[in-house]
N, CA, C and O atoms as a CHARMM CRD file, in Angstrom:
* protein
*
  128
    1    1 GLY  N    172.55100 192.74800  15.98900 PROA 1      0.00000
    2    1 GLY  CA   171.20700 192.44700  16.46400 PROA 1      0.00000
    3    1 GLY  C    170.43200 191.60800  15.44700 PROA 1      0.00000
    4    1 GLY  O    170.94500 191.27600  14.37800 PROA 1      0.00000
    5    2 THR  N    169.21300 191.27900  15.78900 PROA 2      0.00000
    6    2 THR  CA   168.39600 190.42400  14.92400 PROA 2      0.00000
    7    2 THR  C    168.14200 191.08800  13.58400 PROA 2      0.00000
    8    2 THR  O    168.18700 190.42500  12.54700 PROA 2      0.00000
    9    3 ALA  N    167.87600 192.38800  13.58800 PROA 3      0.00000
   10    3 ALA  CA   167.57100 193.08900  12.34100 PROA 3      0.00000
   11    3 ALA  C    168.72400 192.96000  11.35100 PROA 3      0.00000
   12    3 ALA  O    168.50200 192.80400  10.15000 PROA 3      0.00000
   13    4 TYR  N    169.95800 193.02400  11.85400 PROA 4      0.00000
   14    4 TYR  CA   171.11000 192.90500  10.96800 PROA 4      0.00000
   15    4 TYR  C    171.18700 191.50500  10.37300 PROA 4      0.00000
   16    4 TYR  O    171.57100 191.34500   9.21500 PROA 4      0.00000
   17    5 ASP  N    170.82500 190.48700  11.15700 PROA 5      0.00000
   18    5 ASP  CA   170.82400 189.11500  10.65500 PROA 5      0.00000
   19    5 ASP  C    169.80300 188.98400   9.53100 PROA 5      0.00000
   20    5 ASP  O    170.07600 188.35600   8.50900 PROA 5      0.00000
   21    6 ILE  N    168.62700 189.57800   9.72100 PROA 6      0.00000
   22    6 ILE  CA   167.57900 189.52000   8.70800 PROA 6      0.00000
   23    6 ILE  C    168.06600 190.21300   7.43600 PROA 6      0.00000
   24    6 ILE  O    167.90300 189.68800   6.33400 PROA 6      0.00000
   25    7 ALA  N    168.66300 191.39500   7.59500 PROA 7      0.00000
   26    7 ALA  CA   169.14800 192.14200   6.44100 PROA 7      0.00000
   27    7 ALA  C    170.22900 191.35300   5.71700 PROA 7      0.00000
   28    7 ALA  O    170.26600 191.32900   4.48700 PROA 7      0.00000
   29    8 GLY  N    171.10600 190.70900   6.47300 PROA 8      0.00000
   30    8 GLY  CA   172.18200 189.92700   5.87700 PROA 8      0.00000
   31    8 GLY  C    171.63100 188.80100   5.02700 PROA 8      0.00000
   32    8 GLY  O    172.16200 188.50700   3.95600 PROA 8      0.00000
   33    9 ARG  N    170.55500 188.16100   5.50500 PROA 9      0.00000
   34    9 ARG  CA   169.96600 187.05900   4.74600 PROA 9      0.00000
   35    9 ARG  C    169.25600 187.57500   3.50100 PROA 9      0.00000
   36    9 ARG  O    169.13600 186.85500   2.51000 PROA 9      0.00000
   37   10 GLY  N    168.78100 188.82700   3.54600 PROA 10     0.00000
   38   10 GLY  CA   167.98100 189.36000   2.44200 PROA 10     0.00000
   39   10 GLY  C    168.80600 189.95300   1.31200 PROA 10     0.00000
   40   10 GLY  O    168.24600 190.38900   0.30700 PROA 10     0.00000
   41   11 ILE  N    170.14700 189.97900   1.46000 PROA 11     0.00000
   42   11 ILE  CA   170.99900 190.59500   0.45000 PROA 11     0.00000
   43   11 ILE  C    170.77200 189.95700  -0.92300 PROA 11     0.00000
   44   11 ILE  O    170.82800 190.65000  -1.93900 PROA 11     0.00000
   45   12 ALA  N    170.51700 188.64700  -0.96500 PROA 12     0.00000
   46   12 ALA  CA   170.30700 187.95700  -2.23100 PROA 12     0.00000
   47   12 ALA  C    169.03400 188.46600  -2.90800 PROA 12     0.00000
   48   12 ALA  O    168.91300 188.40400  -4.13100 PROA 12     0.00000
   49   13 ASP  N    168.08500 188.97000  -2.11300 PROA 13     0.00000
   50   13 ASP  CA   166.80900 189.44100  -2.64900 PROA 13     0.00000
   51   13 ASP  C    166.62900 190.91600  -2.27900 PROA 13     0.00000
   52   13 ASP  O    166.33700 191.24000  -1.12800 PROA 13     0.00000
   53   14 PRO  N    166.80400 191.80100  -3.25600 PROA 14     0.00000
   54   14 PRO  CA   166.72200 193.24800  -2.98400 PROA 14     0.00000
   55   14 PRO  C    165.43500 193.63600  -2.26300 PROA 14     0.00000
   56   14 PRO  O    165.45400 194.50900  -1.39600 PROA 14     0.00000
   57   15 GLU  N    164.33100 193.00600  -2.60600 PROA 15     0.00000
   58   15 GLU  CA   163.05100 193.34600  -1.98100 PROA 15     0.00000
   59   15 GLU  C    163.05000 192.94100  -0.50900 PROA 15     0.00000
   60   15 GLU  O    162.54300 193.67500   0.33900 PROA 15     0.00000
   61   16 SER  N    163.61700 191.77500  -0.20600 PROA 16     0.00000
   62   16 SER  CA   163.70900 191.32800   1.18100 PROA 16     0.00000
   63   16 SER  C    164.64000 192.26000   1.95200 PROA 16     0.00000
   64   16 SER  O    164.39100 192.58500   3.11300 PROA 16     0.00000
   65   17 MET  N    165.70900 192.68200   1.29500 PROA 17     0.00000
   66   17 MET  CA   166.66600 193.58900   1.91400 PROA 17     0.00000
   67   17 MET  C    165.95600 194.88100   2.29900 PROA 17     0.00000
   68   17 MET  O    166.15100 195.40500   3.39500 PROA 17     0.00000
   69   18 ARG  N    165.12800 195.39000   1.38200 PROA 18     0.00000
   70   18 ARG  CA   164.39900 196.62600   1.63700 PROA 18     0.00000
   71   18 ARG  C    163.44900 196.44600   2.81700 PROA 18     0.00000
   72   18 ARG  O    163.35600 197.31000   3.68900 PROA 18     0.00000
   73   19 ALA  N    162.74600 195.31700   2.83400 PROA 19     0.00000
   74   19 ALA  CA   161.79600 195.05600   3.91500 PROA 19     0.00000
   75   19 ALA  C    162.52800 194.95600   5.25100 PROA 19     0.00000
   76   19 ALA  O    162.05500 195.46300   6.26900 PROA 19     0.00000
   77   20 ALA  N    163.68300 194.30000   5.23700 PROA 20     0.00000
   78   20 ALA  CA   164.46100 194.14700   6.46200 PROA 20     0.00000
   79   20 ALA  C    164.93800 195.50500   6.96600 PROA 20     0.00000
   80   20 ALA  O    164.90800 195.77700   8.16600 PROA 20     0.00000
   81   21 MET  N    165.37600 196.34800   6.04500 PROA 21     0.00000
   82   21 MET  CA   165.85800 197.67500   6.43700 PROA 21     0.00000
   83   21 MET  C    164.70600 198.50600   6.99300 PROA 21     0.00000
   84   21 MET  O    164.87700 199.24200   7.96500 PROA 21     0.00000
   85   22 ALA  N    163.53100 198.38700   6.37400 PROA 22     0.00000
   86   22 ALA  CA   162.36100 199.12000   6.85400 PROA 22     0.00000
   87   22 ALA  C    161.99300 198.64900   8.25600 PROA 22     0.00000
   88   22 ALA  O    161.65000 199.45600   9.12000 PROA 22     0.00000
   89   23 MET  N    162.06800 197.33400   8.47700 PROA 23     0.00000
   90   23 MET  CA   161.75200 196.76900   9.78800 PROA 23     0.00000
   91   23 MET  C    162.74300 197.27800  10.82700 PROA 23     0.00000
   92   23 MET  O    162.36100 197.65500  11.93400 PROA 23     0.00000
   93   24 ALA  N    164.02400 197.28300  10.45400 PROA 24     0.00000
   94   24 ALA  CA   165.06200 197.74800  11.37300 PROA 24     0.00000
   95   24 ALA  C    164.81800 199.21300  11.72800 PROA 24     0.00000
   96   24 ALA  O    164.98000 199.60900  12.88300 PROA 24     0.00000
   97   25 TRP  N    164.42700 200.02000  10.73400 PROA 25     0.00000
   98   25 TRP  CA   164.16200 201.44000  10.96000 PROA 25     0.00000
   99   25 TRP  C    162.99500 201.60900  11.92400 PROA 25     0.00000
  100   25 TRP  O    163.06500 202.41000  12.85600 PROA 25     0.00000
  101   26 GLU  N    161.91000 200.84500  11.69800 PROA 26     0.00000
  102   26 GLU  CA   160.74100 200.93500  12.57000 PROA 26     0.00000
  103   26 GLU  C    161.10200 200.53700  13.99500 PROA 26     0.00000
  104   26 GLU  O    160.65900 201.16900  14.95300 PROA 26     0.00000
  105   27 MET  N    161.91100 199.48400  14.13300 PROA 27     0.00000
  106   27 MET  CA   162.32400 199.03000  15.45900 PROA 27     0.00000
  107   27 MET  C    163.14600 200.11500  16.15100 PROA 27     0.00000
  108   27 MET  O    162.99000 200.34400  17.35000 PROA 27     0.00000
  109   28 ALA  N    164.01600 200.77800  15.40100 PROA 28     0.00000
  110   28 ALA  CA   164.85000 201.83400  15.96500 PROA 28     0.00000
  111   28 ALA  C    163.97100 203.01100  16.40400 PROA 28     0.00000
  112   28 ALA  O    164.20300 203.60600  17.45700 PROA 28     0.00000
  113   29 GLN  N    162.96900 203.33800  15.59600 PROA 29     0.00000
  114   29 GLN  CA   162.08100 204.44300  15.92700 PROA 29     0.00000
  115   29 GLN  C    161.26700 204.10900  17.17800 PROA 29     0.00000
  116   29 GLN  O    161.08600 204.95700  18.05200 PROA 29     0.00000
  117   30 ALA  N    160.77800 202.86600  17.25700 PROA 30     0.00000
  118   30 ALA  CA   159.97000 202.44600  18.39800 PROA 30     0.00000
  119   30 ALA  C    160.79400 202.50100  19.68400 PROA 30     0.00000
  120   30 ALA  O    160.27000 202.78200  20.76200 PROA 30     0.00000
  121   31 ARG  N    162.08600 202.22900  19.55100 PROA 31     0.00000
  122   31 ARG  CA   162.96800 202.21400  20.70900 PROA 31     0.00000
  123   31 ARG  C    163.15100 203.63400  21.25800 PROA 31     0.00000
  124   31 ARG  O    163.43800 203.81800  22.44100 PROA 31     0.00000
  125   32 GLY  N    162.98300 204.63200  20.38900 PROA 32     0.00000
  126   32 GLY  CA   163.06500 206.00900  20.83900 PROA 32     0.00000
  127   32 GLY  C    164.48000 206.45900  21.03300 PROA 32     0.00000
  128   32 GLY  O    164.71700 207.60500  21.41400 PROA 32     0.00000
């Protein structure tokens, strides 16, 4: 999914990776 693409791009930047993972978590929670 899109969240995984974002996380993949953020691997070079730990902070971006963290933000991407947080976003993915929020999206998963919103999905219920």
